N, CA and C atoms as a LAMMPS dump frame, in Angstrom:
ITEM: TIMESTEP
0
ITEM: NUMBER OF ATOMS
417
ITEM: BOX BOUNDS ff ff ff
-5.0000000000000000e+02 5.0000000000000000e+02
-5.0000000000000000e+02 5.0000000000000000e+02
-5.0000000000000000e+02 5.0000000000000000e+02
ITEM: ATOMS id mol type element x y z
1 1 1 N -15.85 197.979 -302.801
2 1 2 C -16.073 199.209 -301.874
3 1 3 C -17.52 198.833 -301.165
4 2 1 N -17.358 198.903 -299.599
5 2 2 C -18.505 198.403 -299.138
6 2 3 C -19.266 199.823 -298.477
7 3 1 N -20.451 200.046 -298.909
8 3 2 C -21.528 201.119 -298.539
9 3 3 C -21.439 201.061 -297.284
10 4 1 N -21.594 202.37 -296.516
11 4 2 C -21.605 202.373 -295.321
12 4 3 C -22.874 203.523 -295.041
13 5 1 N -23.797 202.904 -294.379
14 5 2 C -25.233 203.925 -294.121
15 5 3 C -25.349 203.944 -292.534
16 6 1 N -25.929 204.855 -292.401
17 6 2 C -26.335 205.501 -290.978
18 6 3 C -28.178 204.746 -290.821
19 7 1 N -28.145 204.381 -289.293
20 7 2 C -29.563 204.047 -289.409
21 7 3 C -30.668 205.244 -289.764
22 8 1 N -30.301 206.593 -289.754
23 8 2 C -31.233 207.188 -290.33
24 8 3 C -31.221 207.149 -291.804
25 9 1 N -30.436 207.055 -292.459
26 9 2 C -30.274 206.456 -293.946
27 9 3 C -30.969 205.156 -294.17
28 10 1 N -31.225 204.284 -293.224
29 10 2 C -31.992 203.055 -293.551
30 10 3 C -33.388 203.246 -293.077
31 11 1 N -33.582 204.017 -292.094
32 11 2 C -34.747 204.564 -291.901
33 11 3 C -35.804 205.323 -292.676
34 12 1 N -34.963 205.975 -293.379
35 12 2 C -35.575 206.85 -294.673
36 12 3 C -35.89 206.132 -295.921
37 13 1 N -35.032 205.044 -295.832
38 13 2 C -35.38 203.902 -297.211
39 13 3 C -36.619 203.215 -296.921
40 14 1 N -36.566 202.534 -295.491
41 14 2 C -37.697 202.019 -295.309
42 14 3 C -38.924 202.524 -294.963
43 15 1 N -38.876 203.664 -294.969
44 15 2 C -40.024 204.684 -294.681
45 15 3 C -40.474 204.936 -296.102
46 16 1 N -39.793 205.326 -296.938
47 16 2 C -40.09 205.375 -298.37
48 16 3 C -40.898 204.376 -299.127
49 17 1 N -40.171 203.102 -298.601
50 17 2 C -41.169 201.905 -299.102
51 17 3 C -42.162 201.481 -298.784
52 18 1 N -42.343 201.883 -297.432
53 18 2 C -43.543 201.516 -296.442
54 18 3 C -44.524 202.445 -297.1
55 19 1 N -44.377 203.555 -297.451
56 19 2 C -45.289 204.601 -297.96
57 19 3 C -45.655 204.479 -299.42
58 20 1 N -44.831 203.756 -300.075
59 20 2 C -45.139 203.719 -301.609
60 20 3 C -45.889 202.372 -301.794
61 21 1 N -45.921 201.592 -300.767
62 21 2 C -46.587 200.223 -300.881
63 21 3 C -48.14 200.312 -301.033
64 22 1 N -48.873 199.442 -302.008
65 22 2 C -48.035 198.416 -302.522
66 22 3 C -47.359 198.177 -303.656
67 23 1 N -46.995 199.269 -304.128
68 23 2 C -46.378 199.935 -305.356
69 23 3 C -44.833 199.758 -304.923
70 24 1 N -43.641 199.449 -305.722
71 24 2 C -42.461 199.433 -305.801
72 24 3 C -41.716 200.926 -305.551
73 25 1 N -40.987 201.242 -304.483
74 25 2 C -40.4 202.616 -304.761
75 25 3 C -39.05 202.559 -305.204
76 26 1 N -38.241 203.716 -305.259
77 26 2 C -37.097 203.493 -305.782
78 26 3 C -36.199 204.891 -305.667
79 27 1 N -35.011 204.887 -305.341
80 27 2 C -34.627 206.161 -305.146
81 27 3 C -32.98 205.816 -305.429
82 28 1 N -32.032 207.029 -304.901
83 28 2 C -30.834 206.99 -304.993
84 28 3 C -30.145 207.25 -303.717
85 29 1 N -28.93 206.665 -303.488
86 29 2 C -28.099 207.105 -302.472
87 29 3 C -26.588 207.722 -302.95
88 30 1 N -26.488 209.034 -302.612
89 30 2 C -25.097 209.402 -302.74
90 30 3 C -24.355 209.881 -301.757
91 31 1 N -22.762 209.671 -302.301
92 31 2 C -22.04 209.747 -300.913
93 31 3 C -20.616 210.059 -301.348
94 32 1 N -19.575 209.653 -300.771
95 32 2 C -18.113 209.708 -301.023
96 32 3 C -17.641 208.762 -301.624
97 33 1 N -16.494 209.191 -302.17
98 33 2 C -15.636 207.833 -302.816
99 33 3 C -15.192 206.804 -301.812
100 34 1 N -15.397 207.06 -300.427
101 34 2 C -14.991 205.848 -299.791
102 34 3 C -16.051 205.223 -299.232
103 35 1 N -17.034 205.45 -299.574
104 35 2 C -18.62 204.389 -299.557
105 35 3 C -19.433 204.984 -298.568
106 36 1 N -19.121 206.104 -298.049
107 36 2 C -19.744 206.432 -296.885
108 36 3 C -21.148 207.269 -297.329
109 37 1 N -22.262 206.775 -297.348
110 37 2 C -23.296 207.397 -297.845
111 37 3 C -23.527 208.964 -297.146
112 38 1 N -24.153 209.576 -297.838
113 38 2 C -24.479 211.183 -297.199
114 38 3 C -26.15 211.465 -297.587
115 39 1 N -26.706 211.313 -298.403
116 39 2 C -27.95 212.062 -298.766
117 39 3 C -28.764 210.788 -299.633
118 40 1 N -29.828 210.747 -299.034
119 40 2 C -30.693 209.503 -299.645
120 40 3 C -31.662 210.68 -300.486
121 41 1 N -32.011 210.045 -301.961
122 41 2 C -32.779 210.797 -302.704
123 41 3 C -34.077 209.88 -303.165
124 42 1 N -35.193 210.171 -302.366
125 42 2 C -36.411 209.076 -302.962
126 42 3 C -36.603 209.938 -304.107
127 43 1 N -37.127 208.781 -305.17
128 43 2 C -37.563 209.226 -306.354
129 43 3 C -38.913 208.887 -306.599
130 44 1 N -39.876 209.412 -307.49
131 44 2 C -41.192 208.659 -308.071
132 44 3 C -41.168 207.672 -308.817
133 45 1 N -41.629 206.291 -308.663
134 45 2 C -41.879 205.664 -309.302
135 45 3 C -42.865 205.743 -310.482
136 46 1 N -42.672 205.925 -311.563
137 46 2 C -43.416 206.142 -312.992
138 46 3 C -43.58 205.021 -313.695
139 47 1 N -43.319 203.838 -313.551
140 47 2 C -43.686 202.538 -314.248
141 47 3 C -44.81 202.223 -314.633
142 48 1 N -44.827 201.773 -315.891
143 48 2 C -46.458 201.645 -316.214
144 48 3 C -47.091 200.826 -315.194
145 49 1 N -46.392 199.644 -314.85
146 49 2 C -47.128 198.761 -313.519
147 49 3 C -46.261 198.727 -312.468
148 50 1 N -46.48 199.698 -311.63
149 50 2 C -45.568 199.981 -310.308
150 50 3 C -45.719 199.072 -309.347
151 51 1 N -46.605 198.374 -309.402
152 51 2 C -46.789 197.128 -308.419
153 51 3 C -45.587 196.006 -308.553
154 52 1 N -44.843 196.024 -309.567
155 52 2 C -44.296 194.724 -310.077
156 52 3 C -42.985 195.44 -310.419
157 53 1 N -42.733 196.607 -310.686
158 53 2 C -41.408 197.011 -311.272
159 53 3 C -41.45 198.565 -311.04
160 54 1 N -40.195 199.044 -311.147
161 54 2 C -39.904 200.606 -310.865
162 54 3 C -39.093 201.289 -312.304
163 55 1 N -39.779 202.284 -312.385
164 55 2 C -39.019 202.933 -313.251
165 55 3 C -39.013 204.527 -312.891
166 56 1 N -37.57 205.178 -312.576
167 56 2 C -37.363 206.691 -311.659
168 56 3 C -38.176 207.468 -312.938
169 57 1 N -38.74 208.419 -312.041
170 57 2 C -39.29 209.648 -312.905
171 57 3 C -38.206 210.453 -313.338
172 58 1 N -37.89 210.739 -314.767
173 58 2 C -36.844 211.422 -315.186
174 58 3 C -36.596 212.594 -314.657
175 59 1 N -37.652 213.43 -314.284
176 59 2 C -37.14 214.785 -313.809
177 59 3 C -36.464 214.684 -312.577
178 60 1 N -37.194 213.682 -311.621
179 60 2 C -36.606 213.536 -310.292
180 60 3 C -34.932 212.974 -310.399
181 61 1 N -34.671 211.849 -311.248
182 61 2 C -33.299 211.29 -311.469
183 61 3 C -32.467 212.474 -311.959
184 62 1 N -33.04 213.434 -312.558
185 62 2 C -31.753 214.685 -313.056
186 62 3 C -31.67 215.444 -312.058
187 63 1 N -32.74 215.694 -311.146
188 63 2 C -32.719 216.92 -310.211
189 63 3 C -31.811 216.214 -309.14
190 64 1 N -31.905 214.768 -308.952
191 64 2 C -31.156 214.298 -307.858
192 64 3 C -29.595 214.131 -308.317
193 65 1 N -29.358 213.938 -309.447
194 65 2 C -28.145 213.738 -310.19
195 65 3 C -27.697 215.294 -309.984
196 66 1 N -28.113 216.208 -310.41
197 66 2 C -27.488 217.642 -310.242
198 66 3 C -27.172 218.079 -308.939
199 67 1 N -28.45 217.368 -307.774
200 67 2 C -28.121 217.977 -306.158
201 67 3 C -26.624 217.16 -306.185
202 68 1 N -26.415 215.674 -306.12
203 68 2 C -25.357 215.073 -306.104
204 68 3 C -23.873 215.748 -306.513
205 69 1 N -24.158 215.95 -307.842
206 69 2 C -23.049 216.753 -308.459
207 69 3 C -22.553 218.307 -307.517
208 70 1 N -23.394 218.961 -307.158
209 70 2 C -23.498 220.325 -306.426
210 70 3 C -22.862 219.971 -305.128
211 71 1 N -23.151 218.721 -304.474
212 71 2 C -22.697 218.34 -303.145
213 71 3 C -21.201 217.756 -303.397
214 72 1 N -20.866 217.387 -304.867
215 72 2 C -19.686 216.643 -304.678
216 72 3 C -19.912 215.307 -304.366
217 73 1 N -20.984 214.602 -304.196
218 73 2 C -21.216 213.422 -304.063
219 73 3 C -21.173 212.495 -305.256
220 74 1 N -20.778 211.326 -305.386
221 74 2 C -21.149 210.221 -306.364
222 74 3 C -22.302 209.273 -306.084
223 75 1 N -22.625 208.755 -306.92
224 75 2 C -23.739 207.612 -307.14
225 75 3 C -23.184 206.364 -306.126
226 76 1 N -23.756 206.308 -305.152
227 76 2 C -23.185 205.048 -304.279
228 76 3 C -24.243 203.753 -304.9
229 77 1 N -25.45 203.816 -304.611
230 77 2 C -26.606 203.132 -304.633
231 77 3 C -27.649 203.548 -305.206
232 78 1 N -28.427 202.26 -305.961
233 78 2 C -29.804 202.678 -306.316
234 78 3 C -30.624 201.634 -305.3
235 79 1 N -31.995 202.172 -304.719
236 79 2 C -32.742 201.117 -303.934
237 79 3 C -34.007 201.313 -304.47
238 80 1 N -34.666 200.002 -304.379
239 80 2 C -36.114 199.671 -304.584
240 80 3 C -36.557 198.811 -303.992
241 81 1 N -38.002 198.845 -303.281
242 81 2 C -38.338 197.764 -302.675
243 81 3 C -39.231 196.681 -303.532
244 82 1 N -39.318 195.611 -303.102
245 82 2 C -40.205 194.449 -303.37
246 82 3 C -41.106 194.528 -302.395
247 83 1 N -42.554 195.117 -302.463
248 83 2 C -43.496 195.009 -301.538
249 83 3 C -43.871 193.762 -301.023
250 84 1 N -44.067 192.552 -301.772
251 84 2 C -44.587 191.346 -301.271
252 84 3 C -43.777 190.118 -300.992
253 85 1 N -42.22 190.7 -301.047
254 85 2 C -41.257 189.515 -300.946
255 85 3 C -40.966 189.522 -299.551
256 86 1 N -40.347 188.539 -299.138
257 86 2 C -39.952 188.177 -297.568
258 86 3 C -38.357 188.469 -297.999
259 87 1 N -37.933 187.678 -298.743
260 87 2 C -36.337 187.554 -298.99
261 87 3 C -35.976 188.302 -300
262 88 1 N -35.419 189.473 -300.187
263 88 2 C -35.238 190.335 -301.341
264 88 3 C -33.912 189.97 -302.33
265 89 1 N -34.089 189.523 -303.377
266 89 2 C -33.162 189.276 -304.57
267 89 3 C -33.624 189.756 -305.782
268 90 1 N -32.637 190.636 -306.595
269 90 2 C -33.269 190.805 -307.96
270 90 3 C -33.323 190.155 -309.036
271 91 1 N -34.817 190.69 -309.19
272 91 2 C -35.901 189.924 -310.438
273 91 3 C -35.206 189.911 -311.438
274 92 1 N -35.668 188.979 -312.5
275 92 2 C -34.979 188.875 -314.06
276 92 3 C -35.198 190.34 -314.525
277 93 1 N -36.032 191.143 -314.064
278 93 2 C -36.39 192.722 -314.666
279 93 3 C -35.381 193.228 -314.054
280 94 1 N -35.089 193.346 -312.986
281 94 2 C -33.838 193.875 -311.958
282 94 3 C -32.444 193.786 -312.851
283 95 1 N -32.238 192.662 -313.078
284 95 2 C -31.204 192.367 -313.8
285 95 3 C -31.095 193.147 -315.265
286 96 1 N -32.254 192.85 -316.083
287 96 2 C -32.002 193.311 -317.194
288 96 3 C -32.156 194.777 -317.423
289 97 1 N -32.567 195.682 -316.264
290 97 2 C -32.634 197.112 -316.681
291 97 3 C -31.639 197.725 -315.427
292 98 1 N -30.325 196.883 -315.156
293 98 2 C -29.397 197.344 -314.24
294 98 3 C -28.409 198.271 -314.732
295 99 1 N -28.876 199.505 -315.052
296 99 2 C -27.851 200.13 -315.841
297 99 3 C -26.647 201.105 -315.789
298 100 1 N -26.562 200.4 -314.202
299 100 2 C -25.445 201.53 -313.568
300 100 3 C -24.417 200.465 -312.876
301 101 1 N -23.512 200.062 -313.812
302 101 2 C -22.612 198.675 -313.069
303 101 3 C -22.041 199.083 -311.938
304 102 1 N -21.532 200.157 -311.893
305 102 2 C -20.592 200.699 -310.693
306 102 3 C -21.636 200.91 -309.279
307 103 1 N -22.845 201.052 -309.712
308 103 2 C -23.774 201.163 -308.015
309 103 3 C -24.022 199.811 -307.759
310 104 1 N -24.092 200.054 -306.249
311 104 2 C -24.683 199.205 -305.519
312 104 3 C -26.146 198.999 -305.44
313 105 1 N -27.008 197.85 -305.557
314 105 2 C -28.254 197.845 -305.86
315 105 3 C -29.043 197.62 -304.559
316 106 1 N -29.731 198.43 -303.6
317 106 2 C -30.258 197.915 -302.218
318 106 3 C -31.784 197.323 -302.796
319 107 1 N -32.134 196.358 -302.225
320 107 2 C -33.561 195.842 -302.375
321 107 3 C -34.197 195.781 -300.948
322 108 1 N -35.535 196.493 -300.947
323 108 2 C -36.002 195.946 -299.529
324 108 3 C -37.311 195.062 -299.811
325 109 1 N -37.132 194.305 -298.906
326 109 2 C -38.524 193.503 -298.815
327 109 3 C -39.349 193.919 -298
328 110 1 N -40.899 194.091 -298.04
329 110 2 C -41.723 194.424 -296.936
330 110 3 C -42.448 193.246 -296.891
331 111 1 N -42.579 192.048 -297.32
332 111 2 C -43.413 190.945 -297.128
333 111 3 C -43.4 189.96 -295.379
334 112 1 N -42.418 190.312 -294.72
335 112 2 C -42.384 189.832 -293.52
336 112 3 C -42.612 190.981 -292.6
337 113 1 N -42.523 190.423 -291.217
338 113 2 C -43.028 191.319 -289.994
339 113 3 C -42.311 192.653 -290.337
340 114 1 N -40.774 192.566 -290.43
341 114 2 C -40.251 193.691 -290.376
342 114 3 C -39.426 193.795 -291.682
343 115 1 N -39.108 194.948 -292.404
344 115 2 C -38.377 194.821 -293.485
345 115 3 C -37.202 194.606 -293.509
346 116 1 N -36.663 193.864 -294.755
347 116 2 C -35.251 193.269 -294.762
348 116 3 C -34.602 194.273 -295.816
349 117 1 N -33.46 194.439 -295.88
350 117 2 C -32.811 195.364 -296.938
351 117 3 C -31.354 194.112 -297.285
352 118 1 N -31.282 193.884 -298.437
353 118 2 C -29.744 193.355 -298.903
354 118 3 C -29.255 194.182 -300.082
355 119 1 N -28.185 193.893 -300.277
356 119 2 C -27.148 194.881 -301.145
357 119 3 C -26.962 193.55 -302.378
358 120 1 N -26.608 194.428 -303.49
359 120 2 C -26.339 193.308 -304.411
360 120 3 C -25.57 194.033 -305.526
361 121 1 N -24.557 193.333 -306.238
362 121 2 C -23.833 194.271 -307.743
363 121 3 C -24.663 193.321 -308.567
364 122 1 N -25.082 193.791 -309.642
365 122 2 C -25.449 193.382 -310.79
366 122 3 C -24.752 193.559 -311.882
367 123 1 N -24.416 192.487 -312.713
368 123 2 C -23.57 192.687 -313.683
369 123 3 C -24.522 192.053 -314.751
370 124 1 N -24.959 193.442 -315.736
371 124 2 C -26.147 193.636 -316.419
372 124 3 C -25.968 192.887 -317.801
373 125 1 N -24.685 192.999 -318.404
374 125 2 C -24.554 192.189 -319.378
375 125 3 C -23.96 190.741 -319.49
376 126 1 N -23.628 190.326 -317.899
377 126 2 C -23.726 188.965 -317.854
378 126 3 C -24.915 188.21 -317.55
379 127 1 N -26 188.883 -316.685
380 127 2 C -27.101 188.867 -316.552
381 127 3 C -27.184 187.991 -315.487
382 128 1 N -26.486 188.599 -314.495
383 128 2 C -26.225 187.651 -313.112
384 128 3 C -25.844 188.581 -312.011
385 129 1 N -26.196 188.26 -310.65
386 129 2 C -26.174 189.351 -309.901
387 129 3 C -25.029 188.047 -308.811
388 130 1 N -24.736 189.217 -307.82
389 130 2 C -23.959 188.431 -306.466
390 130 3 C -24.243 189.58 -305.166
391 131 1 N -24.597 189.045 -304.241
392 131 2 C -24.67 189.764 -302.883
393 131 3 C -23.804 190.23 -302.575
394 132 1 N -23.584 191.402 -301.705
395 132 2 C -22.672 192.072 -301.372
396 132 3 C -23.092 192.342 -299.933
397 133 1 N -22.268 193.129 -298.92
398 133 2 C -22.307 193.599 -297.776
399 133 3 C -22.38 194.956 -297.758
400 134 1 N -23.12 195.483 -296.685
401 134 2 C -23.124 196.85 -296.506
402 134 3 C -22.944 196.966 -294.812
403 135 1 N -22.652 198.352 -294.429
404 135 2 C -21.903 198.29 -293.117
405 135 3 C -22.902 199.253 -292.584
406 136 1 N -23.424 199.252 -291.524
407 136 2 C -24.276 200.266 -290.83
408 136 3 C -23.12 201.087 -289.892
409 137 1 N -22.94 202.42 -290.534
410 137 2 C -22.109 203.335 -289.606
411 137 3 C -22.358 204.133 -288.813
412 138 1 N -21.568 204.762 -287.73
413 138 2 C -21.928 205.629 -286.718
414 138 3 C -22.287 207.21 -287.525
415 139 1 N -23.409 207.4 -286.865
416 139 2 C -23.99 208.702 -287.528
417 139 3 C -22.922 210.064 -287.877
């Protein structure tokens, strides 16, 4: 399944990443079973070292999951940023902590002139990842 994001969705993720820098940001994207994103759920990063990793605030995470259920959405993607990277790829930590195998992982790199976002499937039990495509859909 390909994730379909609108320009406002991407803008929201980029703004969250920029506001959190130099720390990493994190959040969820909820949507329909056909892959159409509906809602961006920015979460607070409560990691011990947020400059190099992310950990979603548990209260934010549970609130986002409740809101998704209430809206009839499913978890489509998890996003986070790599503030100093120019070419986003999952880190070894990202792979080790990928607890949602059905989700697409979006990583935003902020180290270049413009933010760059790429999508990945992370197979945590095999300790590997593969790049996948996402589409920009009409609003």
